[in-house]
TIDO-916083 format. One record per residue (C-alpha): z negated, y negated, x negated; residue in three letters. Coordinates in nm, 4 decimals, always signed. Each point is the difference from the previous one (the first is absolute). Layout:
<rs>
z, y, x, r
Z, Y, X, ALA .
...
</rs>
This chain:
<rs>
z, y, x, r
-23.9155, -6.6283, -9.7228, MET .
-0.0483, +0.1162, -0.3554, GLY .
-0.2839, +0.1995, -0.1388, SER .
-0.1075, +0.1010, -0.3514, PRO .
+0.1683, +0.3368, +0.0528, THR .
+0.3216, -0.1296, +0.1532, ASN .
+0.1192, -0.3096, -0.1855, PRO .
+0.3549, -0.1273, +0.0135, GLY .
+0.2090, -0.1292, -0.2891, GLN .
-0.0593, -0.3075, -0.2085, TYR .
+0.1786, -0.3194, +0.0918, ASP .
+0.2917, +0.0584, -0.2361, ARG .
+0.1351, -0.3525, +0.0380, THR .
-0.3307, -0.1494, -0.1145, LEU .
-0.0167, +0.2399, -0.2940, LEU .
+0.3562, -0.0613, -0.1189, MET .
-0.0239, -0.3789, +0.0254, VAL .
-0.3305, +0.0052, -0.1883, THR .
+0.1560, +0.2028, -0.2831, LEU .
+0.2988, -0.2353, -0.0074, LEU .
-0.2233, -0.3081, -0.0296, LEU .
-0.1951, +0.1686, -0.2802, LEU .
+0.3255, +0.0671, -0.1882, ALA .
+0.1099, -0.3617, +0.0488, ILE .
-0.3434, -0.1111, -0.1147, GLY .
+0.0147, +0.1974, -0.3252, LEU .
+0.3489, -0.1318, -0.0711, LEU .
-0.0960, -0.3612, +0.0673, MET .
-0.3318, +0.0219, -0.1875, VAL .
+0.1931, +0.1091, -0.3087, PHE .
+0.2659, -0.2654, +0.0459, SER .
-0.2573, -0.2741, +0.0533, ALA .
-0.2383, +0.1024, -0.2773, SER .
+0.1826, +0.1489, -0.2965, PHE .
+0.0416, -0.3290, -0.1899, ILE .
-0.3621, -0.1003, +0.0647, VAL .
-0.1132, +0.3513, -0.0927, ALA .
+0.1815, -0.0166, -0.3350, VAL .
-0.1508, -0.3378, -0.0845, GLU .
-0.3554, +0.0695, +0.1170, THR .
-0.0376, +0.3777, -0.0440, ARG .
+0.2668, +0.0999, -0.2488, GLY .
+0.1345, +0.2568, +0.2437, ASP .
+0.2771, -0.0827, +0.2506, PRO .
-0.1132, +0.2894, +0.2221, TYR .
-0.3699, -0.0952, +0.0074, TYR .
-0.0199, -0.1277, +0.3595, PHE .
+0.2522, +0.2553, +0.1239, LEU .
-0.2044, +0.2880, -0.1393, LYS .
-0.3206, -0.1310, +0.1531, ARG .
+0.1669, -0.0497, +0.3372, GLN .
+0.1615, +0.3444, -0.0139, ALA .
-0.3404, +0.1552, -0.0755, MET .
-0.1585, -0.1664, +0.3038, TRP .
+0.2961, +0.0900, +0.2210, VAL .
-0.0433, +0.3644, -0.1032, ALA .
-0.3743, -0.0125, +0.0712, ILE .
+0.0669, -0.1778, +0.3291, GLY .
+0.2554, +0.2598, +0.1085, LEU .
-0.2551, +0.2749, -0.0655, ILE .
-0.2524, -0.1953, +0.2086, GLY .
+0.2574, -0.0561, +0.2738, MET .
+0.0774, +0.3724, +0.0175, TYR .
-0.3718, +0.0825, +0.0056, PHE .
-0.0677, -0.2424, +0.2856, MET .
+0.3029, +0.1238, +0.1930, SER .
-0.1383, +0.3546, -0.0036, ARG .
-0.3615, -0.0676, +0.1007, ILE .
-0.0356, -0.0589, +0.3733, HIS .
-0.0481, -0.3732, +0.0521, TYR .
-0.2939, +0.0630, +0.2351, LYS .
-0.2041, +0.0935, -0.3083, GLN .
+0.0074, -0.3693, -0.0881, LEU .
-0.1951, -0.0735, +0.3170, LYS .
-0.2739, +0.2441, -0.1011, ARG .
-0.0382, -0.1652, -0.3396, PHE .
+0.0666, -0.3603, +0.1043, SER .
-0.3559, -0.1162, -0.0738, ILE .
+0.0068, +0.1593, -0.3463, LEU .
+0.3378, -0.1626, -0.0665, ILE .
-0.1446, -0.3380, +0.0976, LEU .
-0.3084, +0.0502, -0.2201, LEU .
+0.2216, +0.0990, -0.2938, LEU .
+0.1963, -0.3193, +0.0564, ASN .
-0.3152, -0.2135, -0.0276, PHE .
-0.1120, +0.1883, -0.3121, VAL .
+0.3344, -0.0578, -0.1711, LEU .
+0.0047, -0.3683, +0.0962, LEU .
-0.3520, -0.0383, -0.1367, GLY .
+0.0927, +0.1734, -0.3274, MET .
+0.2564, -0.2734, -0.0662, VAL .
-0.2922, -0.2296, -0.0822, PHE .
-0.1665, +0.2554, -0.2309, SER .
+0.0885, +0.0936, -0.3579, HIS .
+0.2783, +0.2160, +0.1442, PHE .
+0.1776, -0.3127, +0.1231, GLY .
+0.2986, -0.1371, -0.1906, ALA .
+0.1828, -0.3302, +0.0191, ASP .
+0.3274, +0.1262, -0.1559, MET .
+0.0509, -0.3252, -0.1875, GLY .
-0.0550, -0.2246, +0.3015, THR .
-0.3007, -0.1907, +0.1290, GLU .
-0.0241, +0.2296, +0.3026, ALA .
-0.2014, +0.3248, -0.0025, ARG .
+0.2009, +0.2205, +0.2326, ARG .
+0.0304, +0.3259, -0.1918, TRP .
-0.2063, +0.3012, -0.1011, LEU .
+0.0560, +0.1504, -0.3435, ALA .
-0.0702, +0.3727, +0.0365, LEU .
+0.1058, +0.1485, -0.3303, GLY .
+0.3801, -0.0161, -0.0290, PRO .
+0.0353, -0.0956, +0.3675, LEU .
-0.0285, -0.3529, +0.1328, VAL .
-0.0474, -0.0277, +0.3775, LEU .
-0.0114, -0.2941, +0.2382, GLN .
-0.2594, +0.0912, +0.2664, PRO .
+0.1224, -0.2650, +0.2431, SER .
+0.3180, +0.2066, +0.0466, GLU .
-0.2210, +0.2859, +0.1196, PHE .
-0.1816, -0.2408, +0.2334, SER .
+0.3160, -0.0455, +0.2073, LYS .
+0.0057, +0.3687, +0.0901, LEU .
-0.3766, +0.0494, +0.0171, ALA .
-0.0562, -0.2698, +0.2619, LEU .
+0.2968, +0.1090, +0.2106, VAL .
-0.1285, +0.3586, +0.0033, ILE .
-0.3595, -0.0955, +0.0796, PHE .
+0.0954, -0.2530, +0.2685, THR .
+0.2351, +0.2492, +0.1649, ALA .
-0.2650, +0.2738, -0.0115, ALA .
-0.2678, -0.2263, +0.1464, TYR .
+0.2138, -0.1416, +0.2795, LEU .
+0.1418, +0.3404, +0.0989, SER .
-0.3492, +0.1359, +0.0603, SER .
-0.0682, +0.0882, +0.3616, ARG .
-0.3246, -0.1990, -0.0121, ARG .
+0.1783, -0.3299, -0.0615, VAL .
+0.1095, -0.2331, +0.2786, ASN .
+0.2623, -0.2233, -0.1610, ILE .
-0.0505, -0.2714, +0.2634, HIS .
-0.3646, -0.0417, -0.1027, ASN .
+0.0033, -0.2143, -0.3134, PHE .
-0.3563, +0.0827, -0.1046, TRP .
+0.0424, +0.3780, +0.0109, THR .
+0.3647, +0.0221, -0.1123, ALA .
+0.1289, -0.2768, -0.2248, SER .
-0.3153, -0.1441, -0.1545, LEU .
-0.0730, +0.2779, -0.2519, ILE .
+0.3579, +0.0250, -0.1340, PRO .
+0.0229, -0.3788, -0.0247, LEU .
-0.3270, -0.0251, -0.1948, VAL .
+0.1262, +0.2620, -0.2442, LEU .
+0.3367, -0.1741, -0.0275, VAL .
-0.1824, -0.3239, -0.0761, GLY .
-0.2081, +0.1713, -0.2699, ALA .
+0.3103, +0.1442, -0.1666, VAL .
+0.1777, -0.3361, +0.0263, PHE .
-0.2945, -0.1683, -0.1741, PHE .
-0.0128, +0.2583, -0.2822, MET .
+0.3736, -0.0221, -0.0670, ILE .
-0.0162, -0.3775, +0.0196, GLN .
-0.2630, +0.0012, -0.2762, LEU .
+0.2462, +0.1625, -0.2418, GLN .
+0.1789, -0.2337, +0.1054, PRO .
+0.3035, +0.1321, +0.1903, ASP .
+0.0628, -0.1965, +0.3180, MET .
+0.3412, +0.1565, +0.0665, GLY .
-0.1240, +0.3593, +0.0042, THR .
-0.3101, -0.0999, +0.1954, ALA .
+0.2176, -0.1465, +0.2745, LEU .
+0.2188, +0.3138, +0.0113, VAL .
-0.3141, +0.2126, +0.0438, VAL .
-0.1173, -0.2207, +0.2867, VAL .
+0.3449, -0.0005, +0.1623, ALA .
+0.0314, +0.3795, -0.0103, GLY .
-0.3422, +0.0599, +0.1510, SER .
+0.0455, -0.2673, +0.2656, MET .
+0.3274, +0.1554, +0.1102, LEU .
-0.1731, +0.3352, +0.0451, VAL .
-0.2615, -0.1670, +0.2212, ILE .
+0.2684, -0.1786, +0.2027, ILE .
+0.2025, +0.3207, +0.0377, PHE .
-0.3137, +0.1746, +0.1223, ALA .
-0.0055, -0.2391, +0.2939, GLY .
-0.2148, -0.2999, -0.0937, MET .
+0.0433, -0.2642, +0.2738, PRO .
+0.2104, -0.2945, -0.1116, MET .
-0.2799, -0.2382, +0.0937, SER .
-0.2136, +0.1643, -0.2681, GLN .
+0.2899, -0.0153, -0.2476, VAL .
+0.0357, -0.3738, +0.0613, ALA .
-0.3746, -0.0522, -0.0383, GLY .
-0.0156, +0.1956, -0.3257, LEU .
+0.2948, -0.1954, -0.1367, THR .
-0.1919, -0.3223, +0.0562, LEU .
-0.3085, +0.1514, -0.1650, VAL .
+0.1893, +0.1167, -0.3101, PHE .
+0.1950, -0.3235, -0.0552, LEU .
-0.2919, -0.2084, -0.1419, PRO .
-0.1026, +0.2521, -0.2718, PRO .
+0.3653, +0.0570, -0.0855, LEU .
+0.0504, -0.3741, -0.0395, ALA .
-0.3173, -0.0221, -0.2102, TYR .
+0.1056, +0.2712, -0.2457, PHE .
+0.3458, -0.1567, -0.0244, THR .
-0.1205, -0.3535, -0.0631, LEU .
-0.2912, +0.0772, -0.2335, LYS .
+0.2288, +0.1086, -0.2884, GLU .
+0.2140, -0.2680, -0.1606, GLU .
+0.2815, +0.2408, -0.0956, TYR .
+0.0325, +0.1096, +0.3625, ARG .
+0.0270, -0.3599, +0.1103, MET .
+0.2733, -0.0536, -0.2580, GLN .
+0.1910, +0.3029, +0.1265, ARG .
-0.0402, -0.1147, +0.3586, LEU .
+0.1519, -0.3411, -0.0648, PHE .
+0.2467, +0.1070, -0.2685, THR .
+0.1897, +0.2427, +0.2211, PHE .
+0.0919, -0.2936, +0.2253, LEU .
+0.1760, -0.1645, -0.2973, ASP .
-0.0025, +0.2204, -0.3119, PRO .
+0.2180, -0.2507, -0.1890, TRP .
-0.2876, -0.2496, +0.0085, ALA .
-0.1708, +0.2112, -0.2700, GLU .
+0.2920, +0.1878, -0.1625, PRO .
-0.1800, +0.0897, -0.3237, SER .
-0.3348, +0.1059, +0.1475, SER .
-0.0882, +0.1087, +0.3539, SER .
+0.3620, -0.0056, +0.1195, GLY .
+0.1395, +0.1917, -0.2967, TYR .
-0.0105, +0.3517, +0.1501, GLN .
+0.1741, -0.0902, +0.3234, VAL .
+0.2669, -0.2088, -0.1736, ILE .
+0.0842, +0.2796, -0.2443, GLN .
+0.0128, +0.2452, +0.2891, SER .
+0.2468, -0.2201, +0.1869, LEU .
+0.2051, -0.0391, -0.3190, TYR .
+0.0268, +0.3802, -0.0037, ALA .
+0.0940, +0.0380, +0.3669, LEU .
+0.2606, -0.2775, +0.0031, GLY .
+0.2425, +0.1286, -0.2673, PRO .
-0.0130, +0.3495, +0.1517, GLY .
+0.2522, -0.1016, +0.2666, HIS .
+0.1418, +0.2879, +0.2052, LEU .
+0.0197, +0.2893, -0.2480, PHE .
-0.2278, -0.1148, -0.2843, GLY .
+0.0454, -0.0368, -0.3740, ALA .
-0.0186, +0.3761, -0.0497, GLY .
-0.2839, +0.2387, -0.0750, LEU .
-0.1791, -0.1008, -0.3197, GLY .
+0.1929, -0.3269, -0.0347, ARG .
-0.2512, -0.2370, +0.1578, GLY .
-0.1123, -0.2970, -0.2094, LYS .
-0.3164, -0.1205, +0.1711, GLN .
-0.1934, +0.3094, -0.1099, LYS .
+0.0496, -0.1139, -0.3615, LEU .
-0.3405, -0.1716, -0.0216, PHE .
+0.0805, -0.2540, +0.2707, TYR .
-0.1213, +0.1815, +0.3107, LEU .
-0.3712, +0.0973, -0.0167, PRO .
-0.0789, +0.3622, +0.0928, GLU .
+0.3673, +0.0946, +0.0479, PRO .
-0.0865, +0.3706, +0.0302, HIS .
-0.2935, -0.0574, +0.2334, ASN .
-0.0577, -0.2741, +0.2574, ASP .
+0.3470, -0.1569, -0.0452, PHE .
+0.2124, +0.3123, -0.0326, ILE .
+0.1823, -0.0860, +0.3242, PHE .
+0.1372, -0.3087, -0.1765, ALA .
+0.1449, +0.2268, -0.2699, VAL .
+0.1514, +0.2196, +0.2725, ILE .
+0.1608, -0.3071, +0.1560, GLY .
+0.1381, -0.1217, -0.3330, GLU .
+0.1354, +0.3349, -0.1212, GLU .
+0.0977, +0.1716, +0.3254, LEU .
+0.0784, -0.3133, +0.2004, GLY .
-0.0441, -0.0708, +0.3685, PHE .
+0.1434, +0.3414, +0.0913, ILE .
-0.2486, +0.1840, -0.2204, GLY .
-0.2966, -0.2056, +0.1200, ALA .
+0.0903, +0.0540, +0.3660, VAL .
+0.0486, +0.3729, -0.0623, ALA .
-0.3526, +0.0238, -0.1424, VAL .
-0.1413, -0.1880, +0.2993, LEU .
+0.1855, +0.2328, +0.2360, MET .
-0.1665, +0.2988, -0.1676, LEU .
-0.3382, -0.1602, +0.0626, TYR .
+0.0951, -0.0604, +0.3628, LEU .
+0.0761, +0.3698, +0.0343, ILE .
-0.3447, +0.0889, -0.1381, ILE .
-0.1668, -0.2448, +0.2391, ILE .
+0.2061, +0.1324, +0.2932, TRP .
-0.0843, +0.3609, -0.0802, ARG .
-0.3668, -0.0865, -0.0531, GLY .
-0.0381, -0.1586, +0.3413, PHE .
+0.1964, +0.2838, +0.1587, GLN .
-0.2486, +0.2434, -0.1534, ILE .
-0.2823, -0.2122, +0.1397, SER .
+0.1471, +0.0020, +0.3501, LEU .
+0.0593, +0.3757, -0.0026, LYS .
-0.3355, +0.0999, -0.1547, ALA .
-0.1832, +0.2577, +0.2155, PRO .
-0.3239, -0.1990, +0.0240, GLU .
-0.1488, -0.3462, -0.0579, LEU .
-0.1340, +0.0465, -0.3538, PHE .
+0.3358, +0.1065, -0.1403, GLY .
+0.1763, -0.2782, +0.1874, SER .
-0.2347, -0.2692, -0.1350, LEU .
+0.0126, +0.1270, -0.3592, VAL .
+0.3804, +0.0144, +0.0037, ALA .
+0.0237, -0.3513, +0.1447, ALA .
-0.2476, -0.1387, -0.2544, GLY .
+0.1747, +0.1536, -0.3021, ILE .
+0.3418, -0.1130, +0.1219, THR .
-0.1223, -0.3525, +0.0677, PHE .
-0.1522, -0.0295, -0.3487, ILE .
+0.3320, +0.0965, -0.1588, ILE .
+0.1848, -0.2444, +0.2271, ALA .
-0.2346, -0.2899, -0.0797, VAL .
+0.0307, +0.0566, -0.3750, GLN .
+0.3794, +0.0034, +0.0151, VAL .
+0.0138, -0.3155, +0.2139, MET .
-0.2484, -0.1909, -0.2181, VAL .
+0.1626, +0.1029, -0.3287, ASN .
+0.3482, -0.0988, +0.1146, VAL .
-0.1336, -0.3242, +0.1483, ALA .
-0.1678, -0.0878, -0.3328, VAL .
+0.3125, +0.0798, -0.2018, VAL .
+0.2151, -0.2166, +0.2277, THR .
-0.2529, -0.2863, -0.0010, GLY .
-0.0851, +0.0294, +0.3681, ALA .
-0.3771, +0.0392, -0.0558, VAL .
-0.2409, -0.0825, -0.2848, PRO .
-0.0109, +0.2387, -0.2953, VAL .
-0.2315, +0.2981, +0.0467, THR .
-0.0477, +0.3150, -0.2032, GLY .
+0.1612, +0.2387, +0.2498, ILE .
+0.2541, +0.2367, -0.1516, ASN .
+0.2956, +0.1774, +0.1565, LEU .
-0.1100, +0.3480, +0.1186, PRO .
+0.1599, +0.2985, -0.1790, LEU .
+0.2128, -0.2282, -0.2202, ILE .
-0.2251, -0.2386, -0.1952, SER .
-0.1662, +0.1277, -0.3150, ALA .
-0.3629, +0.0805, +0.0691, GLY .
-0.1709, +0.3370, -0.0100, GLY .
-0.2646, -0.0498, +0.2685, SER .
+0.2481, -0.1541, +0.2420, SER .
+0.2600, +0.2764, -0.0212, VAL .
-0.2668, +0.2737, +0.0002, PHE .
-0.1849, -0.1133, +0.3122, PHE .
+0.3233, -0.0949, +0.1785, THR .
+0.1221, +0.3560, -0.0541, LEU .
-0.3353, +0.1334, +0.1205, ILE .
+0.0484, -0.2040, +0.3173, GLY .
+0.3539, +0.1296, +0.0461, ILE .
-0.1304, +0.3537, -0.0512, GLY .
-0.2379, -0.0596, +0.2916, ILE .
+0.2920, -0.1312, +0.2103, LEU .
+0.2022, +0.3117, -0.0837, LEU .
-0.2941, +0.2152, +0.1013, ASN .
-0.0415, -0.1749, +0.3341, ILE .
+0.3739, +0.0360, +0.0597, SER .
-0.0360, +0.3797, -0.0201, ARG .
-0.2325, -0.0015, +0.2989, TYR .
+0.1847, -0.2590, +0.2051, GLY .
+0.1220, +0.0983, +0.3431, ARG .
+0.3702, -0.0184, -0.0848, GLU .
-0.0329, +0.2001, -0.3245, ALA .
-0.1823, +0.2850, +0.1736, VAL .
+0.2488, +0.0063, +0.2897, VAL .
+0.2857, +0.0348, -0.2485, ARG .
-0.1739, +0.2900, -0.1734, LYS .
-0.0765, +0.1805, +0.3261, GLU .
+0.3599, -0.0422, +0.1180, ALA .
+0.1454, +0.1330, -0.3285, ALA .
</rs>
């Protein structure tokens, strides 16, 4: 097993695929946004420059997290959780910003604008993993093991829901629940908790009229082609003409003020239109490699905490990819979940890279990595 003084090498496959997705992301953000950037900002490179800045900051954060032993996260897990609640609370203070929408999801801290809910995904995974890997916890006893993490997950869900941001709130819940399940929660408890969470989930979904519209519109977007069905229809119009090899990089038409958020939530539609079926599948294959390597790191981690953190981070990335692609293809109602490492969005790319930095760190102490080093 690894130790702080005898780490192995990083998972090079994970690192290289991450860098490749970042490069694809920068290329596609520019392709999808340069016309909009000229019209709205007077600078065709506006969104590209912002994304490149956050990628650079994220890479620094990834390197930093890959060098600090991941077990330090366990020591500071409570502080990380408290910081998460402070940041979520600040969204509703004078530091909060709506960024031109009706939702207050961002913090304006000088020149930087952060979305605290992106941090919540990591914070809850780290705390839940730290709590459940404690020797004092019996995972089969609901009251001493799962109750505290679930209460905290519920509190974070409620605070994010107030912004409102149902999509991110559900990703946070899903990531934390997977950590609890991986820790060994009995399936009878999982089934019971599912039944408990369904009523509040249904309530929050049905209480907002726009969510009801999205829920019914995705079943038949052409019923409301100029309103609630507009995004999905335009996305499908982008994917269809892409055919096998696409229209060519930069030659897509739906990004020309037809497709909303072409450089953000619906960037996969631009990929499908410009790079075709082959390009879209290639991008998905890169994500599958990241997910495969992430779960391999989890399985080979030297102890429970590292295994749970790696599984939680990997699952969060996987859920975001699946939901984003499902939205773009009209398989599920529209939610504000972007495509990790590719969509424009500073907080998303920064905290995703922080999470991958943690995965790289855990990979250095995995059983296989250390065996390779000792045999060299």
